[in-house]
N, C-alpha and C positions, 0 to 999 in steps of 0.2 A: 742729226737726221730725224726727220719726223717718223714717229711709230705709226704703224697701221693695225688697228684692232677693231674687232666687231663685238657689239653687245646687243642684247635684246632691250635692255633699259640702262640708261646713264642717269644716275641721281646727282645733281649739282648741289652739294651742301650736306655735311654730315652731322646735322643737329637732329632733334628729336623726330621732325617730320621726315627728314631724309633717311635716317636710319630705319624707322619702322617701315617706311615704303620699301627700301631695299630688302629688308628681311622678309616682308611679306612676298615680294616678287620672287625672290630666291627660292622660297619655300614653295613656290608654285612653278618651279622649273625653269625661271628666266635667268639667263646669264646677265649678271647685274654688276655695274660698276658704280662706286661712289667717288666723286671727285671733291676732295676736301682740301682747302688751301692751308688749313692748320695742320701741324704735325700730329695732332690727336684728334679724334672724333669727340663730339659732344662738349667742346669747350665751354660754351656759354651755358649748357645745361648745369655745369658743375657750380655755377654761382647762383642759380635760381633758388628762391625760398631762403635766402641768406645761407646758402650752403646745404640747405636740407632738402630741397627740390620738392615742391607741392606738385605732385605727379598729376593730379586731377581733382575733381570735386565729386563726392559720393552723392550724386543727385540724378534726377530723371533728366530726360532730354529737354523738356519744357524749361526746367530751371537753367539748363545750360544756355538755351536760346535767349532766355531773359536776361542773362548776364553778358551778352554779347553787345557791344556799344556801337559798332559800325556794321551794317549790312547783315543783321542777324538772320533774316529769312534765307539768304544764300546758303547758310550752313544747315539748313533743315535736312537734307539728304545725307550730308556727311556725318552729322550727329547720330542720325538714325541708323547709318550703316555701321558706324564703329562708336557705341556709346561709352559714357563713363564707366559703366559696369564691365564693358569689354576691355577697357584699359586696365582696370583693377585685375581682372581674370588673366590678361596677358602677362602682367609682371609677376603675379602670384604663382601662375602656372610655370613660370620660368625661373622660379626659386627666390623671388624678392618678396620679403614678408612686408606687408603694408599696414598702416594703421590710419584711422579717421579721427581727426581733432575738430575743435571748435569751428563752426561755420562749414562742416562737412568737408574740410580740407584734407586731402589724402597724401601721406608722407611715408617714406620707408621707415619701417620701425627703427632702423639703425640711426635715423636722423642724418644720413650721409647721402649727399647728392651723388657722390662717387659710386656708391652701389647701384643707383639708378643708371648711370652712365656705363658702368662695367656689364650690367645685364644686357644692355643694348649691344654692346661692342662684342660680348661673348656670342651673342646670336647672329651678329654680322659674320663673324669668323666661322661659327658653327655651320652656317649656311653657305659658306664659300663665296660671300660676296667680295669681289676685288675691290680693294681701297688704295687710291693713289693721292699723294698729296700734289695737288695741282690746282692752280688758279684758271678757271675757264675764262677765256678772253672773248670768245665769240660762239654763236650757234651757227652751223652751216645749214641753210634752208634752201630747197629748191622746189619751185611750183607749190609754195605754201605747205611744204612737207619737211619735217626736220630729219636730217640725214646723219649729221656729226657734230661733235663739239671739238673746239680747238683750244689748247691750253696757251698760256702766255709764253711758254717756251717752244710753242710751234708744233706740238704734238697733236695729232689728229686721232680722234676716237669715234668711230663709226657706230651707229645705233639705229634702232627702230623706234625708239621712244626716249624722251628726256622728261624728267621731272625737275623743276626748278624749286629748290627747298633751301635756299641759302640765307633766309631770314631777312630782316629789315635793316634799319640802321642803328638801333639802340645797342649800347655797349660795343662799340666798334672794335675795340681792343681784343675782343674775343673772335673777331673775323667778320662781324656783321656790318659790312661797310656799304650796303646798298648794290651789291653786284648783280642780284636778281633782277633789280630795276633796269639796269642796263642791258641784260640779256632779253628781257621781256620787250624792251623798246625795239630791238633788232628784229623781233618777230612782228613788229607793228602794233604792240599793246600800248594802251594809254596807261599812265602812272598818275593816279590822283595825288594831290599835294601831301607831301611828307612833313610830319611834325612829331614831337615826342608825345607820347600818352603814359598814363600812369607814372607821373613825374612830379617831383617836388615842385611847389608854386613858390615864385618870387613876389615878395610884397615890399614896397617902399615904406610901409608903416614903420616908424622908428621902435615902437614897442615890441616888435618881433625879436629884434637884436637884444633887447632888455630882458625878454622872457626865454632867451635861448637855452635849450635844454629842458624846459618845462614840458612835460608830457600830460596832456589831459585824457583821462579816461571817462567813459559813460557820458560823453558829450553829443549833443545833436548838431549837426552841421547842414547847412542849406546853401547851395549855390544859387545866386540870385542875379538875374539881368537887371542892371541898375535903371535903365530907361523906363521899364514898365513894371519893375518890383516882381517879375515873375520868377517863381522858383523852378529851376531846371533840373536840380538833382538834390536829393537830400539822403542822409545816412546817420548812423548812430554808432559810436564807438571811440577809437583812439586817434589822437593827433598830436603833433609836435612842433613846437616853436623852434625856429633855427636862426642862425645869424643872417639868413637871406630871406627868410619868410616862413613858411610852414610845410610840414611833410607828414608822414604817417599814413596808415591805410585809408582812411577816409579822404584825406587830401588827394592821394594818389588817384583813387577812383573819381573824385570831382574833376580832376584835370582832363579826364576822358570827354568831359562835355563842355570844355572851354574852346570854341573854335578858334579864337585869336585873343591871347591875353595881353597883347601889347597896347590895345586901345583903352584899358581900364575900363571896360564895359560890364565887367562882372565883379562880385564881391562874395566873400564867404561870410555867412551869418551864423554865429555860434551860440547856441543855447546852452548856457552853462549849468542850468539847473532844469534839465528836461523832465524830471519827475514831478515838478512843481508848476502849477498855473501861474500867471502873472499876479493874481490875487494871493496865492499862498506864498509866493516869493515875497511879496510886499509884507504879508503878515510875518514871515520868518524874519525879515529885516526889524520889524517893530519889536519883535520879542528879543532879538539880539541887542537893539539899542537900549532897550529897558534893562537887560541883564547887565550891559556895560555901560550904564547911563553916564558915570563920571570919568570914563576913559575916552582917550582920543580914537576917533574912528579908525585911524591907521593901525590901531592895535586891537581892534575889536571885530575884525571880519575873518579871522583866522579859522573860525569853525565853518565857515562858508566858503572860502577861496583858498587856493594855494598861496603861501606867504608871498612868493615873488610876484604874484598878480595884483595884490592889493593896492600898491602904489600906482600901477598902471590903470586900474579900473577907477580909483579916486581921481586921478589926473584927467581921465577922459570925462568923468562926471563932473568935473570942476568943483570938487570938494577938497579943501585943504586937509592934509592928513592929520593936523592937530585940532581939527573941529571935535568938539565934545559931543558924544552920542546924544546926550539930552539937548543939544542945541541944533540937531540936523533938521533942516526945514523940510516941509512936504514936498517941495519942488526938487530938492536935492535927493531926497528919498526916491521919488519917481524916476529921477535920472539915473540913479543907481540901478533901480529895478530894471528899467529898460535895457541898461547894459548887460545885466546878468541873463536876461532873456534874449538879447539881440546884439551880441558883441561882433562888430564888423571887421573884416580883414580885407583890405584891398588886394586885388590881383593884378600884378604889373608885369608878369611875364612867367616864363618856365624856365627851370634849370636846364642846362644843355642836354641835347639828345643822348649825349654819352651817359647820362644819369638816368635815363628813362628805362622802364621796365619793358616797355613794348613800343613799336612805331605805329602811329595811326597813318593810314594811307597806303598806297601800293597798287599793284595791279588791278586795274578796273574789273569788278566782279561782272559786269555786263558783257565782258569779252571772254568769260569762262563758263563752261556748262556745269551747273552745280551739281548734277548727278554723276559726273565723271571726273570733274576737275580739269578736264581737257580744254585747251585753248580753242576758241571759236574761230581763230585766224590762221592757225597752224596745226595741221594734222600731226599727232604723235608728241605734241607738247603740252605738258601738264604742270600745274602748280600745286603747292602744298605749303601750308604754314604762314608765317608772318609776312612773307613776300606779298601776299594777297591783301587787298584793302578790307581786312577784318581784324577786329580787336575786341578784347573783353576785359571785365574787371579782374582784379587780383582773386586768388582763391582756387587756382588750379585750371581755370577755364581757358587760358591761352595756351597751356600745353595740351589741353584737350583738343583744342582746334588743330594743333600741330598733328597729333596722333590720327585724329578723324579724317583730316584732309589728306595726310600721308597715306593711310590705309586705303581710302576710297581711290585715290589716284592711281595707286599701284594694282589694286584689285580691277580697276576699269581697263587696264592695258589688255 
């Protein structure tokens, strides 16, 4: 038998956006319900930041906006309404001690994502938010006004407002299976194409597997469109070679700028010696060759390159490993120098969306009022978090999007 219940607000999804929205609404006197299909709230939040949970970034609003890769201007009102500092204050005032690390990334001092989740769950319970384990099957809408939600078991929950905050499609084992897109479509919304973002890159270059496990630090990376050699994105930091291609913080960020990796239209260009100009790199090679003049070149580059990378570089430069340093030609040295300053990695695909940190694409922002997060097509329907076509780099920015849009949506009701 279907149950009959009436709420001021129903939040679909018990992740960071959904929980903070529900807490805020309940604190302002709204009878609030969270519908979460998992047995526990915040399941995906538990695995963020490698289990440490990068809560936000300790920066100003402009920096937040600059780190959004899709539809950044849409978030101007949300970020100003609930800033990174507001997020920090929210958690610290509710008993969670935070710390700021490299890159202004904010983590719980305990380094436990569980403490972030428990802080939110405790506030949900403290403010008498009703939580049910339910998979919302559809919205019930009349005359472009949302009236109820129906669960897959047939239960009907009446309401004045609904916030869809059930995430995208990344990490589907945590419950993010794209349900929000289906519900948005029921209300007439357009869903922009969905693809993984902040995801490892697949490369068909055989040397990637040869270099599997090699982590490069202090490397400069450029994402280059091959047809016109235009640099689309660049960064400095760490990356990792894997059996399928490349990963690591810089690579994940670069993936957000590749519209379609299947066509082989883009490549990564690595500057392995970013602190040296081309001329200084060449001079460094000359010094090393003089120092090890009677040795094989394969045994003479260990001061310049990781050991596992030497045979790969030499093979690509067309220099036999047993070539004596004192017999390296100028052309061979130039080829080597060019590789050190411009080592290319082909981009042939992405790892599955199951391995992506975030989903690119979602509910079209043109159909949402940015100052309220309310649907322009259906009164009383709001959106928050990853379900919207907005995403950002790593560093706490995506969680800040969740908190800011969740707070703005619930405050607008």
